[in-house]
C-alpha positions, 0 to 999 in steps of 0.5 A: 352598897345598898341593894337596888329597890325593885320599884315595880314589885314594891309598888304592887305590894304597897297597892295591895296592902293599902287597897289603893288604885293607881290612875295614870294619864297618857302623858306619864312615863311609859313605865308608870303607865304600865304599872297603873290600874287605869290609864286614860285622858282627863275625862276617863280618869275623872270617871274612874276616880268617881267610880273607884272603891279603893281606899287610896287614889294614887294619881300619876298626873298633874295637880289639877287631876289629883284635885279632881279626884279629891273633889269627887272622893272627899273620904278617900286619901289622894296621893300625888307623887310630886306636888310640883307637877302643875299645869301651865294652863291652870297656872295661866288662869289665876282665880282672882283674875278669873273672878274679875273676868267673870264679873265683866260678863254678868249672867254668862254661863261659865264653861271651864276646861278641866285643866284649871284649879279647884278655885276656878272650877268653883266659879264655873257652871260646868267643866269640860275636857277635850273629849266632851267639850263640843258635846257639853257646849251644845247643851248650854242654853242657847240664850246664855252668853258663854265664857270659856276658859282657860284654853283659847285654842280649844275654845276656838275649835269648840266654837267652830264645831258648835257655831256658838260664839264664846268669850275666851280666856286668853290661855294656852298650854306650853306643850301644844302652843309650841308645835311648829307649823313649818316643821310639821309641813316639812314632816308631811313632805318627808312622809306624804303617806302619813296621816296627821292627828292633832289635839285641839289645844294646838294653834289653828295654824297647826290644826289646819294641817290635821287629817283628824283632830281629837282628844288624847283618847280620840287620837289613840282610838283613831290611829288604832282603827285607821287602815293607814300605817303611818301617823304624825302625832301632834300632841304630848309624846307620852301617848305614843307608848299606848299607840305602839302597844296597840298597833306595834306594826304601825309607825308613829312620828312625834311632831316636833316643837319649835325648840330644836327637840325631836318630840314634845314632852310636858315637863310637869307630867314628867316630874312623876317617876317610878321612885317618886310613886314608890316613895309617895305610897310608902310614906303616904305623902304628898297628900292632896287636901283642900278645904271642904267649902272649896271642894263642895263648890267645885263638885257641882260643875264637875258632877254636871260634866259627868252627867252631861257626858253620859 
């Protein structure tokens, strides 16, 4: 019988020997979050990737997030524990179809959500996250038609907040689109004292029941500061780990999806495990690579996002 690997200890040792930084999204497994140097949402992770001095970036998230890190760090090695950790939103906006969509609206200002491929980013004027989408769209010249891709629900929310009329790509997130309005209302009846906090990728029918709507980071900040003691959380259940760590005396109830499950988890985010994290660092693979021409084309709208978010 072989001895059990102490993944946490070995990952820490590898991190030191490689001069690596581990970045993890809020939707990762709790043990991965606890090992990371930085845990955040897409905007914060992009900012952390842009600022890092490490030689190696190990990205515990999904493929487009590792791509973003590589776009901003061409000279650094970027590792992803599982290359199959994709994104339904990104997959539902193929570059060829997006190019044709863009060509139907010549002269439009293209705003793309960070949940998109490097090829789609390269065809965009600015990138947004759910944290900064309203702020950035408010900075788009008023005389330009705006195309927004790929999340139609976030796009509608931004339209409502900014008053800008935008042409929306008809995409959605498999996690956020299947929250059940009926089951959410039932939860509200069962817990009348609870506040509902929801991510703007949810459908409008779900969002209208929310007391607070915001990015993953905004939801975390809100529940930690709120005087309320109980919350129904309408986003991927991974964020509950940070909520419970920050406010152990409060109660957090994951909103159920419309598929019989008790909570809603992203199947792509959950492909990354402690063992895969250890193996990718030990073997320095899988590595995220991309052609320099594509990287440079995608860098400009990402850089604009970071500047406009400041």
